[in-house]
C-alpha positions, -999 to 999 in steps of 0.1 A, spaced: -625 257 173 -614 285 150 -605 319 163 -623 350 150 -599 379 141 -607 415 134 -586 445 122 -581 453 159 -571 419 170 -552 406 139 -516 415 149 -519 399 183 -538 370 169 -510 359 145 -481 369 168 -473 335 184 -466 302 167 -481 290 134 -515 305 126 -535 298 94 -558 327 87 -588 322 64 -599 354 47 -636 349 39 -670 365 34 -705 353 40 -716 356 3 -687 333 -8 -698 298 -16 -664 281 -15 -657 299 18 -689 283 32 -676 249 20 -642 255 36 -656 265 70 -664 230 83 -631 217 70 -612 244 90 -633 237 121 -623 200 119 -587 208 114 -587 233 142 -598 204 165 -574 178 151 -543 201 150 -551 222 180 -518 215 197 -498 224 165 -515 253 148 -541 279 154 -567 283 127 -583 317 125 -609 334 103 -611 371 92 -643 383 75 -630 406 47 -663 425 46 -660 436 82 -622 440 83 -612 457 50 -579 472 64 -563 438 71 -576 423 38 -561 452 19 -528 450 38 -523 415 26 -536 421 -9 -565 397 -7 -581 398 -42 -601 366 -42 -615 344 -15 -611 320 1 -575 328 6 -555 314 35 -522 328 47 -500 308 70 -482 330 96 -453 320 118 -447 343 148 -465 372 131 -448 369 97 -467 357 66 -450 325 53 -472 313 24 -506 320 7 -530 292 -3 -559 302 -26 -592 286 -33 -611 257 -17 -589 229 -5 -602 194 5 -595 185 41 -569 158 33 -549 182 11 -551 210 36 -541 188 66 -511 174 46 -501 209 37 -502 221 73 -484 191 87 -456 196 61 -452 232 72 -453 225 109 -422 202 110 
């Protein structure tokens, strides 16, 4: 299951281990397509990575802090530090391969 983050919980939510944060909004079509992919990956990789979601409409401070200009944008954090940004819809196989390559 994905974790829901807010401006208030963001820092704590990304503070430990690898966390992939999906910056999204309800009106974003590609975000809606990505959501079930992330839910599946959250289950499959639950022992390796946390997958979290942050609604940019409700949490503008955090979105601005990380310079989110287009969505979906995902940022991989390791122990609270941003490592890499992935933009746009990604098919499940590609996203899983990406995550596994970063978790080794």
